C-alpha atoms as a printed R data frame, in Angstrom:
    type eleno elety resid chain resno       x      y      z
1   ATOM     1    CA   MET     A     1   0.000  0.000  0.000
2   ATOM     2    CA   PRO     A     2   1.440  3.430 -0.857
3   ATOM     3    CA   SER     A     3   2.487  5.593  2.070
4   ATOM     4    CA   SER     A     4  -0.099  8.221  1.197
5   ATOM     5    CA   ALA     A     5  -2.829  5.562  1.430
6   ATOM     6    CA   LEU     A     6  -1.529  4.432  4.830
7   ATOM     7    CA   VAL     A     7  -1.633  8.011  6.101
8   ATOM     8    CA   ALA     A     8  -5.101  8.638  4.652
9   ATOM     9    CA   THR     A     9  -6.421  5.414  6.194
10  ATOM    10    CA   GLN     A    10  -4.910  6.347  9.545
11  ATOM    11    CA   PHE     A    11  -6.674  9.730  9.504
12  ATOM    12    CA   VAL     A    12 -10.014  8.292  8.339
13  ATOM    13    CA   LEU     A    13 -10.031  5.669 11.108
14  ATOM    14    CA   ALA     A    14  -9.060  8.149 13.828
15  ATOM    15    CA   ALA     A    15 -11.603 10.696 12.555
16  ATOM    16    CA   ALA     A    16 -14.377  8.082 12.497
17  ATOM    17    CA   LEU     A    17 -13.679  7.194 16.113
18  ATOM    18    CA   LEU     A    18 -13.502 10.830 17.150
19  ATOM    19    CA   ALA     A    19 -16.668 11.847 15.294
20  ATOM    20    CA   THR     A    20 -18.712  9.109 16.946
21  ATOM    21    CA   SER     A    21 -17.404  9.389 20.505
22  ATOM    22    CA   TRP     A    22 -19.548 12.045 22.121
23  ATOM    23    CA   PRO     A    23 -21.602 11.819 24.203
24  ATOM    24    CA   PRO     A    24 -20.077  8.678 25.732
25  ATOM    25    CA   ALA     A    25 -22.413  5.700 25.740
26  ATOM    26    CA   ASP     A    26 -20.839  4.027 28.777
27  ATOM    27    CA   SER     A    27 -20.044  6.472 31.557
28  ATOM    28    CA   ALA     A    28 -18.556  3.624 33.639
29  ATOM    29    CA   LEU     A    29 -15.585  3.599 31.254
30  ATOM    30    CA   LEU     A    30 -15.251  7.384 31.088
31  ATOM    31    CA   ARG     A    31 -12.569  7.479 33.815
32  ATOM    32    CA   TRP     A    32 -10.487  4.865 31.997
33  ATOM    33    CA   ALA     A    33 -10.904  6.740 28.738
34  ATOM    34    CA   LEU     A    34  -9.768  9.989 30.359
35  ATOM    35    CA   LEU     A    35  -6.761  8.238 31.918
36  ATOM    36    CA   LEU     A    36  -5.751  6.757 28.547
37  ATOM    37    CA   PHE     A    37  -6.221 10.102 26.839
38  ATOM    38    CA   ALA     A    38  -4.049 11.823 29.461
39  ATOM    39    CA   ALA     A    39  -1.351  9.163 28.971
40  ATOM    40    CA   ALA     A    40  -1.558  9.640 25.199
41  ATOM    41    CA   THR     A    41  -1.188 13.393 25.595
42  ATOM    42    CA   LEU     A    42   1.854 13.042 27.873
43  ATOM    43    CA   LEU     A    43   3.436 10.552 25.482
44  ATOM    44    CA   GLY     A    44   2.868 12.844 22.499
45  ATOM    45    CA   VAL     A    45   4.287 15.842 24.351
46  ATOM    46    CA   ALA     A    46   7.335 13.779 25.390
47  ATOM    47    CA   ALA     A    47   7.915 12.808 21.755
48  ATOM    48    CA   LEU     A    48   7.671 16.430 20.645
49  ATOM    49    CA   ALA     A    49  10.042 17.525 23.419
50  ATOM    50    CA   ALA     A    50  12.660 14.948 22.417
51  ATOM    51    CA   ASN     A    51  12.530 15.822 18.733
52  ATOM    52    CA   ARG     A    52  13.522 18.968 16.895
53  ATOM    53    CA   PRO     A    53  10.976 20.967 14.867
54  ATOM    54    CA   GLY     A    54  10.822 19.820 11.274
55  ATOM    55    CA   ASN     A    55  12.098 16.304 11.973
56  ATOM    56    CA   PHE     A    56   8.593 14.774 12.077
57  ATOM    57    CA   ASN     A    57   6.905 13.405  9.002
58  ATOM    58    CA   ILE     A    58   3.394 11.936  8.885
59  ATOM    59    CA   ARG     A    59   4.559  9.673  6.063
60  ATOM    60    CA   PRO     A    60   7.045  6.884  6.794
61  ATOM    61    CA   GLU     A    61   9.584  8.283  4.327
62  ATOM    62    CA   LEU     A    62  12.388 10.237  5.946
63  ATOM    63    CA   LYS     A    63  12.875 13.920  5.292
64  ATOM    64    CA   PRO     A    64  16.141 14.744  3.496
65  ATOM    65    CA   ARG     A    65  17.675 16.288  6.632
66  ATOM    66    CA   ALA     A    66  16.130 13.860  9.120
67  ATOM    67    CA   LEU     A    67  18.014 13.138 12.313
68  ATOM    68    CA   LEU     A    68  17.888  9.930 14.320
69  ATOM    69    CA   VAL     A    69  16.476 10.716 17.755
70  ATOM    70    CA   THR     A    70  17.338  8.227 20.498
71  ATOM    71    CA   GLY     A    71  17.004 10.350 23.638
72  ATOM    72    CA   GLY     A    72  14.059 11.289 25.809
73  ATOM    73    CA   ILE     A    73  11.039  9.043 25.289
74  ATOM    74    CA   TYR     A    74  12.802  7.575 22.251
75  ATOM    75    CA   ARG     A    75  15.176  5.881 24.695
76  ATOM    76    CA   TRP     A    76  12.332  3.418 25.425
77  ATOM    77    CA   LEU     A    77  10.048  3.600 22.379
78  ATOM    78    CA   ARG     A    78  10.890  3.815 18.687
79  ATOM    79    CA   HIS     A    79   7.444  5.115 17.711
80  ATOM    80    CA   PRO     A    80   6.001  7.150 20.594
81  ATOM    81    CA   MET     A    81   3.756  9.239 18.333
82  ATOM    82    CA   TYR     A    82   2.117  6.090 16.948
83  ATOM    83    CA   ALA     A    83   1.735  4.783 20.497
84  ATOM    84    CA   ALA     A    84   0.151  8.093 21.562
85  ATOM    85    CA   LEU     A    85  -2.337  7.935 18.682
86  ATOM    86    CA   LEU     A    86  -3.229  4.344 19.535
87  ATOM    87    CA   LEU     A    87  -3.792  5.228 23.203
88  ATOM    88    CA   ALA     A    88  -5.927  8.255 22.321
89  ATOM    89    CA   CYS     A    89  -8.046  6.224 19.909
90  ATOM    90    CA   LEU     A    90  -8.373  3.417 22.452
91  ATOM    91    CA   ALA     A    91  -9.748  6.030 24.842
92  ATOM    92    CA   LEU     A    92 -12.283  6.980 22.170
93  ATOM    93    CA   VAL     A    93 -13.289  3.342 21.726
94  ATOM    94    CA   LEU     A    94 -13.910  3.021 25.465
95  ATOM    95    CA   LEU     A    95 -16.392  5.894 25.303
96  ATOM    96    CA   ASP     A    96 -18.667  3.667 23.201
97  ATOM    97    CA   PRO     A    97 -17.159  0.164 22.956
98  ATOM    98    CA   LEU     A    98 -19.166 -1.160 20.027
99  ATOM    99    CA   PRO     A    99 -17.701 -4.003 17.925
100 ATOM   100    CA   TRP     A   100 -17.185 -1.818 14.832
101 ATOM   101    CA   ARG     A   101 -15.216  0.654 16.959
102 ATOM   102    CA   TRP     A   102 -12.925 -2.112 18.237
103 ATOM   103    CA   LEU     A   103 -12.438 -3.277 14.649
104 ATOM   104    CA   SER     A   104 -11.609  0.289 13.616
105 ATOM   105    CA   TRP     A   105  -8.998  0.471 16.378
106 ATOM   106    CA   LEU     A   106  -7.496 -2.848 15.288
107 ATOM   107    CA   ALA     A   107  -7.392 -1.580 11.688
108 ATOM   108    CA   LEU     A   108  -5.604  1.548 12.917
109 ATOM   109    CA   LEU     A   109  -3.121 -0.661 14.769
110 ATOM   110    CA   ALA     A   110  -2.468 -2.609 11.554
111 ATOM   111    CA   VAL     A   111  -1.952  0.599  9.559
112 ATOM   112    CA   LEU     A   112   0.442  2.042 12.127
113 ATOM   113    CA   LEU     A   113   2.405 -1.212 12.298
114 ATOM   114    CA   ALA     A   114   2.721 -1.158  8.509
115 ATOM   115    CA   LYS     A   115   3.923  2.460  8.654
116 ATOM   116    CA   ALA     A   116   6.404  1.617 11.431
117 ATOM   117    CA   ARG     A   117   7.768 -1.349  9.483
118 ATOM   118    CA   ARG     A   118   8.249  0.789  6.371
119 ATOM   119    CA   GLU     A   119   9.773  3.669  8.339
120 ATOM   120    CA   GLU     A   120  12.204  1.318 10.066
121 ATOM   121    CA   GLY     A   121  13.352  0.040  6.677
122 ATOM   122    CA   TYR     A   122  14.222  3.604  5.671
123 ATOM   123    CA   LEU     A   123  15.918  4.246  9.016
124 ATOM   124    CA   LEU     A   124  18.041  1.109  8.625
125 ATOM   125    CA   GLN     A   125  19.171  2.314  5.196
126 ATOM   126    CA   ARG     A   126  19.996  5.858  6.335
127 ATOM   127    CA   PHE     A   127  21.492  5.409  9.811
128 ATOM   128    CA   GLU     A   128  24.153  2.781 10.457
129 ATOM   129    CA   ASP     A   129  23.455  2.771 14.212
130 ATOM   130    CA   TYR     A   130  19.696  2.234 13.804
131 ATOM   131    CA   ALA     A   131  19.969 -1.565 13.996
132 ATOM   132    CA   ALA     A   132  21.620 -1.361 17.420
133 ATOM   133    CA   TYR     A   133  19.065  1.217 18.583
134 ATOM   134    CA   ARG     A   134  16.218 -0.995 17.349
135 ATOM   135    CA   ALA     A   135  17.654 -3.985 19.202
136 ATOM   136    CA   ARG     A   136  17.608 -2.164 22.560
137 ATOM   137    CA   THR     A   137  14.251 -0.352 22.356
138 ATOM   138    CA   TRP     A   138  10.597 -1.334 22.201
139 ATOM   139    CA   ARG     A   139   8.497 -0.555 19.143
140 ATOM   140    CA   LEU     A   140   5.250  0.684 20.748
141 ATOM   141    CA   LEU     A   141   4.780 -0.661 24.268
142 ATOM   142    CA   PRO     A   142   7.645 -0.911 26.785
143 ATOM   143    CA   TRP     A   143   8.440 -4.435 28.016
144 ATOM   144    CA   ILE     A   144   5.741 -5.901 25.720
145 ATOM   145    CA   TYR     A   145   6.286 -4.920 22.056
């Protein structure tokens, strides 16, 4: 799948979850959703703080002057922005945990894993120390994956 299609699919899935999340159907899960959303926000802010402006790209292809960031949150996670998006969308699913919403979240997970795999291929080609960095860090979830 072309990178532009991966990005478009990612935005469509996240937008569908966001557009159908309010008001929450299950208030019993609202606290969990808020906790996940707060964690997602902190994770996203940590990723932005560790990176320099202009180094991000929503497509998996690297920018010509891209730098490899391995400090801050990137010390533990290779794709903290993807993890933040997954946590935020999981929070949205919890607001109304219908089967189609869970399937949308799983589809988003698949899209982001495909983007991460493609991005890592580019990083391996560009940065000779990426393989060692990849071997010592988690992809999306510390101590799990």
